[in-house]
N, C-alpha and C positions, 0 to 999 in steps of 0.2 A: 505492499500501500505505499501510499504518498508521503503519510504521514507518520510521523514515530512515536506518535499518541495514539497509535491505532487502535486499541481494544478500547480506548476513552475519549472517541473523537467523532463526533456525528454530526455527519453533512446537514445542514439545514433546508436551507433554501440556495441555490442558484439564480441568481435574479440578473436582468442584463442594465448596465448601468446606463445612466440618463446620459444627456451630453452632458451637465457640469460637475457632474462625479468622473466621466470619463476623464475631462480635464486636469482633473487634478489628480487621480490617481492611476489611471491609465495611460496616460501622454497621449500626445497628437499624434503619434505617426500613421500615416494611412496603413501599412502593412501591418499595423500590427494583431495580433491573433487575439490577444486577450480583451475581452469585450462582455463579459458578466462579473460580477462578484459572487463569490460562494461564502454563504453564513455557514460558521459551525460552529457548536458547543463541543468543548477540550475540557476532561476531568482531568485533573492532576491529582494524586494520590496524596494525602497529609503522612509526613512522616511515620514508617513505622502501624499505619495504622489502616483500613479500609475503609474511611473516610475521604472524601475528594471534593477538592475547591473545584469550580467550573468557570470559563471564561467563554464569553461569546468573541470569537474571532473571525475577521473578514480576510477573506483572500482573492488576488486578482485570477481572473478562470476564463476559459475559451468556453466556447458556449457546448464542449460537449464535458462540462465540471473539469477540466483537469488544471491543476494550481501546484504553485510551489509553496509548501508545507513549510520550508523555512523562512518563507516572509509572508507574514502576516501585514496589511495593510492598517489593520485594526484591533488592540483586543485589549477587553475590557477589563476591569478592575475583578477580583475573585468573585465567587457569591456562594455560597455555604450551601443552597438548595437548589437545586437540579431545575424546578421549578419558575424559580429566580430567572434563571440562566435563559429557560426559554421566552418567557414574555422579554427579557432588554433582548433577545434576539426578534421576536415578532415588533419590538418598535423599529430598532435597527431594518429592519426587512422592509417598514414604509417607509422611513428615510430612502429608503434607495429607490422602492417607489416612487417615490417625489421628489426623486433626482435631487437629495436633500444632503446627503451623506455627509459630504466634503464641509458644510455647515457644521457640521456634529464637531469633526475635528480642528475643525478653524477655532471653536469655542474651548474646547480643552486645551489647545495650544496656551489661549490666550488666560484661562482661569492658574 
């Protein structure tokens, strides 16, 4: 698999990037194959326990879902509950569908 956290990585949504998000995250080269954003949930075990912390990650992807697992364009803070991470992923998916993910990243850099 593409992700070294395969057993704890769940691809949630493959979403076409809007024009503004493409410019911000994918570049503007005309031959660029990466046209989508893949939202995933990644679980990392707590040291010595079977308890996981969850992050929402977003990767540049092609239309088939092939992505570079080593280079997320977005990684959330950790969530203790899987359900909280799923809800955060839903909100990010809406932002991508509205072509607004780039504004979230800008706000995070300012904060």
